[in-house]
C-alpha positions as CSV (number, residue, x, y, z in Angstrom):
1,Q,-0.1,0.0,-0.1
2,V,1.2,3.5,-0.8
3,Q,0.2,6.8,1.1
4,L,0.4,10.5,0.1
5,V,0.9,13.1,2.8
6,E,0.6,16.7,1.9
7,S,1.9,19.8,3.9
8,G,2.2,23.5,3.3
9,G,-1.3,24.8,2.9
10,G,-2.7,27.6,4.7
11,L,-4.1,31.2,4.4
12,V,-2.1,33.6,2.2
13,Q,-2.7,37.1,0.9
14,P,-3.3,38.0,-2.5
15,G,0.3,38.3,-4.1
16,G,1.7,36.1,-1.6
17,S,3.7,32.7,-2.1
18,L,3.3,29.4,-0.6
19,R,4.9,25.7,-1.2
20,L,3.0,22.8,-1.2
21,S,4.8,19.4,-0.7
22,C,3.4,15.7,-1.1
23,A,5.6,12.8,0.1
24,A,4.7,9.3,-0.9
25,S,5.7,6.4,1.6
26,G,4.9,2.7,1.8
27,S,5.5,-0.2,-0.8
28,I,7.0,2.1,-3.7
29,F,8.4,0.4,-6.8
30,R,8.1,3.1,-9.5
31,I,6.5,6.3,-9.5
32,N,5.2,7.5,-12.9
33,V,3.3,11.1,-13.1
34,M,2.9,13.1,-10.1
35,A,0.5,16.0,-10.3
36,W,-1.3,18.6,-8.2
37,Y,-5.0,19.2,-8.8
38,R,-7.5,21.5,-7.0
39,Q,-11.1,21.9,-6.3
40,A,-12.9,25.1,-5.5
41,P,-16.2,25.4,-3.8
42,G,-18.9,24.4,-6.3
43,N,-16.3,23.4,-9.2
44,E,-15.2,20.2,-10.4
45,R,-11.7,19.0,-9.4
46,E,-9.1,20.4,-12.0
47,L,-5.5,19.6,-13.0
48,V,-3.1,22.4,-11.9
49,A,0.3,20.9,-12.9
50,R,2.0,17.5,-13.5
51,I,5.3,16.3,-14.0
52,S,6.9,13.1,-15.3
53,S,9.3,10.6,-13.9
54,G,11.7,12.4,-16.5
55,G,10.9,15.8,-15.2
56,L,8.6,17.3,-18.2
57,T,6.0,19.4,-16.9
58,D,2.6,20.6,-17.9
59,Y,0.5,23.6,-16.5
60,A,-3.0,24.8,-16.4
61,N,-3.1,28.0,-18.3
62,S,-4.5,29.9,-15.4
63,V,-1.2,29.2,-13.3
64,K,1.4,29.3,-16.1
65,G,4.3,31.5,-15.2
66,R,3.2,31.6,-11.6
67,F,3.3,28.2,-10.2
68,T,6.2,25.7,-10.7
69,I,5.9,21.9,-10.1
70,S,9.0,19.8,-9.3
71,R,9.9,16.3,-7.7
72,D,12.6,14.7,-5.7
73,N,12.6,11.2,-6.8
74,A,15.1,10.3,-4.0
75,K,12.5,11.3,-1.5
76,N,9.4,10.5,-3.5
77,T,8.3,13.9,-3.2
78,V,6.6,16.4,-5.2
79,Y,6.3,20.0,-4.8
80,L,4.1,23.1,-5.9
81,Q,5.7,26.4,-5.7
82,M,2.8,28.9,-5.7
83,N,3.9,32.7,-6.4
84,S,1.7,35.8,-7.1
85,L,-1.5,34.0,-5.7
86,K,-5.0,35.4,-6.6
87,P,-8.3,34.9,-4.9
88,E,-9.2,32.8,-7.7
89,D,-6.6,30.2,-6.6
90,T,-8.5,29.5,-3.4
91,A,-9.3,25.8,-3.4
92,V,-8.3,22.6,-1.7
93,Y,-5.1,21.3,-3.5
94,Y,-4.8,17.4,-3.9
95,C,-1.6,15.5,-4.6
96,Y,-1.7,12.8,-7.2
97,M,0.5,9.9,-8.1
98,S,0.7,7.3,-10.5
99,H,2.5,4.2,-9.2
100,C,3.5,1.1,-11.2
101,T,4.1,-2.0,-8.9
102,R,6.6,-4.6,-9.3
103,D,4.2,-6.8,-11.0
104,G,3.4,-4.3,-13.4
105,E,0.0,-3.0,-12.4
106,D,-0.7,0.6,-12.5
107,W,-2.6,2.5,-9.4
108,D,-3.6,5.9,-8.7
109,Y,-3.2,7.5,-5.4
110,W,-4.6,10.7,-4.0
111,G,-3.6,12.9,-1.0
112,Q,-5.8,13.9,1.6
113,G,-6.1,17.6,0.4
114,T,-4.8,20.7,1.7
115,Q,-6.6,24.2,2.0
116,V,-5.2,27.0,0.4
117,P,-7.6,30.2,1.0
118,V,-6.2,33.5,-0.6
119,S,-7.7,36.4,0.9
120,S,-6.8,39.6,2.5
């Protein structure tokens, strides 16, 4: 079994910065894509950013140039650096991981979610 534990959320003022972390633990064999999603009240969950095992990244248009996703493969951890935050970035942010087992099975895992309210 694999667990994802997120940290780093919290209240931030517009224009401020925040760094989210998500660490995977458990029976890890090979982690493929890691990503961050978010869900604002009344909205569906949406992709914010994702990063492949080789470091290729992809961002939602709404966060390009402000957010940066990175990963530390040695620590099985993915990060989301969020700068120039706006009130519309307010959401619960979820970490996602695609994991391949030793037997070749692919499993998706989600973190518990961390609140990021952007407000003055």
